[in-house]
N, C-alpha and C positions, 0 to 999 in steps of 0.2 A: 822245480822246475815248471816252465809253462808247458801245459799240455798241447800236443799237436793239432791243429784245427781238424774237424771233422769233415766228411764230404758227403754230399745229399744231392741227389738226382732225381728227375722226374718231370711230369706236366702238371701244370695248375689245375686242379679239379674245381675249385671256387674260391673266390674272394670273399673273406667274413667282414674285413673292416679295412678302410683306407684313409688315411689322413691325407687330404690334398694339400695340406700346408708343406709337409715336409716328406710326404711319400711312405710314411711308416705304414706298413701293412701287415695284416693277420690273413693268411689264406691257409687253403687245405692242399698238399702235394700229393699227387699219386705218383709215389715212388717206383722205380724201376723194378723192386722186387716184389711189387704188387700192393704193398701196404699204404696207407693214409695217413700222412703224418702233418702236425700243425707246424706252420712255418712263419716267424716273427722277422722282420727286418725293413730296410730301406729298399723298396721293391716299387718304385713307381708307375702308375697305370698298369699293373699286373692284369691280364686277361685270361680267362678260362682258355686251356689247350696250348698255351705257349710253353716252351721248354725251359727249365731251369737248371743250372748247374751250380750249387751252393757250397760255400766252406762255411763252418762256423762251429757251434758247440750246442749240446742239449742242456735245458734248464726245466725245473719244475715249477710251473705256475700255481700258486695256492688255490686257485679257483679253476683254472682250465687244463690242468695236469701238464704232461711232457709237451714241450716246445722246442723247436730247432731254431736257435737265433742265427739267422744269417748275418755273415759279416761281409762276404764277397758275393757278388752274383753275375754270372755269365748267362746271358738270354739268348734264345734262339726262336725261330719260328716253329710251329708245330709239324711234326713230321708224319705222325701216323695217321690214318683217315678219321679215327675216332677223335684225335686231338684237333685235327683241321676242322671237323664239324663242330666241336665244342667251342673253338676259337669263333668261326663264323657265325654261328647261332647266339653266341654271347652278346650281340649289340655292338660289337667293337667297330663293325663297319656300317654305318648308315644305310638303312634300306633293305639289309640283309637279316631275315629272321630264319628261324630253324626250317621252315619249307623252302625258301630261296636257296639257303645253305645247302639242303640236300640235292636241289636240282643242280646246284654248280659243280657238287663233288660227283654227282651222277656223269654229268658230261665231260669234267676234265680231269678227275681223280686227284693224284697227288700234285697235279700241275696247277691246280686252281689257285694258289696264291701267285704264282708267277704271273698267271693270266689276268688276275685282278690288278696286278701292278703294272703290266706292260702292255695288255691287248684289251683294250676295252671294246673294241669292234666285234671280238669273238664272244663276248658276253651279251651283246646285243641280240645274239641270235636265239637265245633262250625263250621259251615260252613265258609272257608276261613282262619280258624285260626289253624297253625300248632303248633307242641310243641315250635320248635324255638320263634315264635312270641309269643306264650302264657306266655314262662319265661321271654321274655323281656317285656311284658306288666305288669306281676306281679312286676318284679324288678323296673320298673318305678314307679308304685304305691306305693310300700313300701318305694323307696327313697323318693318320694314327700312326703308322710305322715311323715318320719323320719325328712327330712328337715324341714318342716313346724314346726314341734315340737321343733327342734333345734333353728330355728328363733324365735319362740314365746319365749323360754328360754332367748334368746340373748336380744330380745327388753325388756323382764321383768328386766334384769340385766344391761340395758343401755350400750351393747355392739354393736359396729357397725355391721349392718347386712352382710356387703360384706365378712367380716370374716366369717360367718356362712358357706356360699356357699365353701369358700376355704377350711374350717377346714372339711366340709362334704366330699370333694373329696379325702382327706387325710385318714379320718379315718371311714367314711361311717357311719352306723347305730351307732358304738362305739364312735362317736364324743363326746356327752355328758359326757359319762363315763370317755374318755380320758381328757377332759376339767376339769372335776372336780378332776380327779387324778393329773393333772399338768396343771394349767391355764397358764403357760408361754409358752405352745404350741402354743398359740396365736401369740408369736413373732417370731415363723419359718418363713423364708423368703417367704414362700409360702403363708402363710396367712397374715403377713404384719402389725399386729397390734405393736404399739408403746409399749415399755417397760412399760411406766407409766400407760398405759390402762390396760395391763395384770396384773401389780402389784397392782393396786387398787382393781381388781377383786379377785386376790388372797389373798390379806390381809382381805378383806370382807369375804371370805370363812373360814378365821381361820388360814392359812399358818404362820408359824413362820418367824420372820425376818432373821434369818439365814438358813432357809430350802435350802437343796442344789439346789433344782430346781429354788430357786430365786436367789441365787448367780450366778449360771452358767448363767442364763438368763441376769442378770446385766453385766457379762464380755461380752458376746455376743453383748449387746446393746452398750457398750463403744467401742467396735471395729468397728460395723456399724456405730455409730455416727461420731467417728474420720476418718472413710473412707470417708464419706460425705464431711469432712473438710479437705481432701486431703492426708491422710496418709494411706500407704498401709501396716504398720504395726505398733504396738506399742510396746516399749520396757517393758518387763515383770513387772519391778518394778513400771513403769509408770501405766501400766494397773491395777494391784491390788491396788496401791493405789487410782486410780479413782474409783474403785468398793467399796473399804472400805468407802470412802467420800460419794459415791452415796447412799449407802444403810445401812450405819453404821454397818457393820460387821466387824469381825477381820481379821487380816492379814492371819491367818492360813486358815480360811473358803475362803477367796478369792484365795489363792494358791490352795488349795484342788480343788477348781471348775475349774482353769486353766487347772490343771493336768487331771481332769476327762473328760474334753472337748476335750483335746489332745488324750485321748485314744479313745474317740468316733470319732476322725477323724474330729470334727467340726473346730479346730484350729489347726494350724500347726507351730512348733517351728523352728527357724534358728538362725544362729549367722551372724549378720551383722555388720561390722566394730566394733567389739568388743562388739555388744549390744545383749542381749537375746531376739530376736525379736519372737513376737506372731502375727502370720497372721489369718485372717479369711481364711479357706481353698480356698473358691472361688478366692481370692486376691492372694494367694501364687500360686496357679495355674496359674493364668493370668501373673502375673510377671516373673515367671520361663520359662513360654512359649514365652513371648515377648523376653526375653533374648535370649534363645536359636535360636530361628527363625532368629533374627536380625543378631546375630553372624554368622549363616549359610548363610545369604545374603551379607554379609558385603564384600565377596570376589569377584574375578573379574568377570564381567558378561559375558555370553556366547555371542560373535559377531560373524557376518559372516566372513568367511575367506578373507583377502585381504582388508579388509574395513581400510582405511586411515581417521581415526578420525579427524585429523586437516584438512585434505581436506573437509571433509563433514562439520565442522564448518564454513569454508571459504564460502562454496556454501551458507550456511544458512544466514552468513552475507550479502552476495550480493543480495539473494531473499528477505530477509528483508529490504534491504537498511540501514544497520547500521554497525558500527563497534565496536564490544564488548570490554569493558575495561579487562585488564588483569583478574581481580577476576571473571568477569562474564565468560570469556573463561576458565578459570579453572574449574569453576561449570558445564560449558556444558560438558568440557571433562570428567570431574569425572561421570557425569551421563551416559556417554557413554561406560566407562569402568568398573564400579563398579556396583555390584548388588544392593546395598544400598547406599544412602547418605543423607547429610543433607546440606541444604542451610539456612543460617541465614544473617540478616543484618537490619538495621534500616529504617526509610523512606528515600526515595530519593536516595538509594543506587542501584536502578537497579535490585530487585528482580523479579518484574513483566517482565522486558524485558528478564531476563535470562531464566525464567520459558518458555517464548514464543520461546526462542532459542533452550531449551531443547526438547520442544514439536516439533519443527520444525526437529530437530535432529533425534528424535525418529521416525517421519514418514518416514524420509529417510533410516531408518534401518529397516523400515517395521514393526514397533511395533505398536499393537493396545493399545491405550494409553488411560486411565481413569483419568479424572480430580475430585478431591473431597475436600471436605472441612468439618469441624464438624458441621457447623450450614447452614440453608438455605440462610441466608443473606449473609454470607461469600462465599458459593458457587455461589451466583448470581452475587456477586462481581467478583469472580474469572472468570466466564463464560465471564463478561463484558470485563475483562482486557485481558484475553487470546484469545478472539475472537473464543471460541469453548465451548461447552457445559460442565459444571461441574455439579456434584450432591452432597448430603449431604451424608456421609459415611453410614447412614442408609438406604437411598434409594438405594445406589450402592450395598449394601449386601442384599437389599429386606427385610427390617425389617417386621416380623409379631408379634403374640403375642399367646402365648401358653395358652390356657384356663385352663388346668390343673395346670400347674405350677404358673401361673399368673406371668410369666416373659416373656420379649422379645426374640424372636429367630430370626435368620438370614437365610434365605435361602441358601444362599452362606456359604460355609464352605469346609473343607477337601473333603467332599464327593461330593460336588457340587461346584468347585472355579468357579472364576470369569474366563471369557475369556482374559481379559485383559493382554498384555504382560509387561506391565508398569503401575504404578499408581504415579500420582503426587498428594501430599497431602498437600494442603495449611493450613495455621493458625496451624500449627503442636503443638505450645505452649498450645493450648485449649483441646488437646487429652489426655484423662486418659489412664490409663494402662488396664483396661477392655474392652473400646472400640477399643484399639488396638490390643488387643489380637485377637478379632472378626475380625478385618480387616486381620490381618496376617493369621489366618487360613483359610481365603478365597482366598488367593492369591496362584495361581499354582505355581508348581516347576519352578523356573527360571525367576518368574515374577520380575521385578526390581520395587524399591521403591524409591521416591524423597520426603524427609521431607522439607518442605518450612515453616520457621516461623521466627518472631523476637523474640529472647532469652530474650529480657528485658522487654517483655509485662508480665501480670499476668499469673501465671501457671492456670492448668486446674482446674475447680470446683471439679472434682471426683478425685479419688485416684490416689497417685503417681505424680512424676514431670518428666514426660516421655521426653519430648523434652530436657530439660537441662540436665537430666542423659546421654541421648543419645551423646549430644555435649561434655560433660564433660569426658565421658567415654573414648574417644579417640579410640574407636573401629570400628565406623563407619565414612567412609570418610566424612569430613566437609569442607566447604567453606563458610569463613565469609566475606561478602561484607561490606567495610567501606566506601569507596570513595563516597561521595555525588556530584552528579552530577550538572552541573552548573544551568540548568533551574530548578532543585527541590531545588537548594541551595539558590535560590532567594526567596524562599517561608519563611517568618518568622515561621510558623508553624514548616517546616521542622528544620530549624536553631535552634529553641528554645527546640524542642524535643531532639535534640542530646546535647544542652546544659543542659537540665534536666537529661538527662542520665548520662553525665559527671560530674553531681554533681555541675554544675553551675547555678546561678541565671540568667535567661532571662532578658532582660530589660524591664520591665513591664510598664515602662512609656512612650515608645515609641508610642504603639498605632497607628500603621500605617500597610498597607499592609493586611495581613489576620489574625493576632494576636492582640486581644486588651484585655486591664485588665482593670475592671471597680471596683474601690474600693468601698466597702459598709461594713461598721462595724456594722450596724445594720440589724438584721435578716429579720424584716418585709420589710426594704427597699431594700434589695437584693433581695427578692421574687418579689416585686413590679417591679423592674427592670427586672427581669427575663421574668416575664409575658408581660410587654410593649415590650421587645426585640422579643419575640416570636409571639405576636399577631398583633403588629404593626409597630415597626421599620424596623426589617428586611424585613417583606413583602413590606411595602410600599416604603422605602428609598432604599432597594438593590434589590427588585425584587424576594426575596427568599421565596417561599410559606412556610406555616406552615408544609405542608408534608415532605419538605426537611429539616426541622430543628429539631434536637435532643437535649433535654435537659437531661444532665448527672448530676450525684452526686455519692460522694463515698457511701453513705449512703441512706437506706430508713426512718431513723428516723429523728425526729426533724423539725422544722419549713422549714429548707432548704434542707429536703430529700426528696425522690421521692415520697412517700405517700402524702404528704402535697402538694408538688408541682404538683402532677397528678390532684388533686381536684381543685386547683386554675387554671390550664392551662386547664383542661375540660371546667370550667366556662366560660373562654375567648375565646376557639377555638371552643367549641362545646356546646353552652348553650342550655336549654331547650328551645322548640320551638313547635308550632302546627304542627303535623304531625311526631313529633320525640318521638318513643316509649322508655319507660324506664323500667329497671328492677333492683330493689333493692336487693342486694345480700351481707348480712353481712354488712360491712361498705363502700362498693362501690356501686354507683349507675351507671350502664351500660345504655348508650344511643345510640340509632341508630347513625351511625358516627362517633363513638368513634375508637382511636387508641388503640388496645389491643395487649397483648404479652401472648403466652402460656408459662407457667411457670413449666411444668413437661413433660417428654415424654408420649405420649399416642399412643400405637403402634396399637390399635385395633379401632380407631376411622375412619370412611370414608370420603374422600374428593371427590369431584366432579368438574370438569371444564366445563365450557358453551359449549366447544367442544363436551361434552359427554364422555371424558376420566375420570377414576375413579382410586382411589387407596386408600391405608391405612396409617395413620400414621401423626401426627402432634407433633412436637418435642420443646423442651425447647428452648426458644429465638425465636420461629417463631412469627413475628408480621405481624398483618393484620388489618382490620376495620370491624365494625358491620354493616351489611347491613340490617338485620331485626331482630325483636324481636315480637314473637307471645306468648301473655299470653294464649290465647286460646288453643294452642298447647303445651305451656309450653317449647318453644324452642327458641333458637338464633342462627343466621346463621352468621358467620364470614368469610371473603373474606381474604385469606392469598395468595395474588400474583395470582389471578384467580384460586384458589383451594378454592371451597366453603365447609365450614365444618359446621355442624348443631350440637349444644350443647343442650342436655336436661338442664332444670333449675338446676338439682342436680349436674351438671358437671361443673358449673361456678366457683368453686374454683379453676379450672386449669388456669383461665385467671386473669390479671390484667390489669388495664391501662398502656399505654406505652407513653404517652406525655413525661414523664420524666422517666429514666431507671438508674439503678446503672451502674457504670463503669464496673463492672464486667459481667453484662448482655449484655453489648455493644461490647464485644470482637468479633472479626472475622467481624466486621461492618464498614462501612465508611459512613459517611453522608456529605452532602453539607456544612451544617452549623452546629456547636456544641456549645451549651452554657453549659459551665461546673459551676455548683452551688459548691461553696467551703465554707460552714459555720461550725456550729458544728458538731463534728463527732467523733466516737471512735478512739483513737489514732493508732489501729493497722489499720486502713482503711487510715490515713493520711500517705502514703508511697510514694515512688519515683516510684515505679511500678505502682500504681494507677494513678498517675498524668500522667506520660509518656504514659501509655494506653489511657487515657482519650484524651489527646492532638493528639496522633495519630489517632485518630478516625475522625478528621475533614479533609476535603478535600480542600474545599476553604475558610473557616471562622472559627475562634475559638474565642469565647468571654468567659473569665473566670470573673465571679462575686463573689466577696468576699474580702478576706484580704490579703495583701501582705504577712503578716507574716504566713498565713496558707502555702502559696506556698513555702515560705522558708521552713517550718517545713517538708513538704511533701519531698523535696529535699533533706533535711538532713537525713532523714530516709531511709536509704538505706539497712536496717537490713533485709534481707528476713526472711518470715515467715518458721520456722523450718518445714520440711515435712520428715515424717519417710518413706523412699522409698529404697528398695535394688536393684534396677535395674542398678545403675552405678556400684555398687559392682560386681553384677552378670555378667555385661557386660565387666568389667576389669579383671575378674578371668582368 
């Protein structure tokens, strides 16, 4: 038989741990019998002094001893003078510390909380408290009380607590009423809930399946979901069809919802290449701005009078000790005379040398030049190759985080532009239209822009097809490098990459030089081979350390995908050992020494360098290793290239193991050795662009493990995934 739940009541003595994501709390409760006990459970925004009536059961924790696991919680404001003092002096009310708390209690006694909520004019009479401070204190107290009630409501209904704080910022004390009136306000971009979360709550409340609020939320969800898959807009007929399939409503309801959102300004309609396009308002604004600014920059650059560009190029060649090929010289000249230009080419065609020559030319022109790339790894590689410092776009723009809107913000924009006279942007194929909008807004008038990339690599993860749209539009001066230089041409990696790009099957049986193919038809054998290569054969026979080896795969799924490979590689390269601390999070076990990757942008996390330098922001694709795990402090520290970042355990969803990563995640990076796992995979991922991108990530050695039939299928699949983008059309108008 199930045991009857036990009862426990008392006042909060102290809060030991709080998970802001789900409200899970560990606290010390001063019970009515005088004992102090540890309580764990969902108790959002618990504050010292408040009274709790709990039901639950006792359990013994292996490290922390007896704990009361609360299942239901009834809360009330503190009643005794000691509890009221503890509550007020805890910092729960802005502007009230221990001294002010004592003053308030001495003046109003047990009525102090009622006075705080209802009579600010009485507080203003206390020494040191003017009318303004009294109003602020009352506002803070009311806000704290209302927010706590809202969080209790969220916890009771299984809604993530981080949404409560964001919702309260938007609706204040009317949040609960607004939520009950339209639960789909949870999907507002500021609040950030997924459509499925809001939909489940709304249907539980009794909303009809074809309620206008539900259908409009489904429209916005479809647009946002497709933006994450690369689409800047969706044709109207496809959008309404997707909505009807998602929530089972009629075409008329879907059409009416789209029209209403258009009237409200949430979506924008336009005609793109004969299609009735529907944009999220933010993406329409980004795309039109990027097109307009690039067109404005595409004219002649402002040069000093009397500058002989060809003479300057010749001087650069002499100083650099090289002779530029004709294509490279054309690119350097274009950079000298154009406000904006694009440089593209495959491996071994001299893009890096060209960029170095452009940089030298800009120096001679007296231009302050900034080098940037979309990811930290790409920026580091650019720094090494160009011989000068490069940064990520986010760091160049000094990314921050707006607490109110819960969105990233950049310090540099039209009001505070960058000081740079020119920006050279590498790995441009990775940049989506929204990030390009932010960059262009930060360029001062007259600033030059050089976009550098390989047009045959995979497009950006985010919305748009920016680099290809720019190249195909013909509106921005473009130079394509095609000549493979002799030294690079001796590399089988370079030769075979160009063969793959041309749709030709490379000679997989040669297995010499820097390109090898190991045929494995059985998935288990393939995985065993990959593990042996990474942990033994390459380190022992070729002197390549595991830290210089990157395993890639097109997919996360299946036995030869990255999730399974990471578990096996972790076991081989960083097995459990005495002194290595572990933290289990979901299906991942993080261990001291593990290679990990950040999988979403976090703009408000702090990093520190050993030198004392500090800053903010860790971004999608950053790779580091775990240096410390503390169960006592519930924290894990990761070293991202000497930037130390501390994660609380509730933030670990931002990380995953990175011994193996998808080809998409490897974009912009180069590794000494790459092992490419080609096994079972979704057909859409078995494409020429995926294979080409993977092969070109290897600098000295590439080993493909899998089936030759898979390689052939990927080379034969050159059909690009359709992306709805209006940028090419806008640039061509």
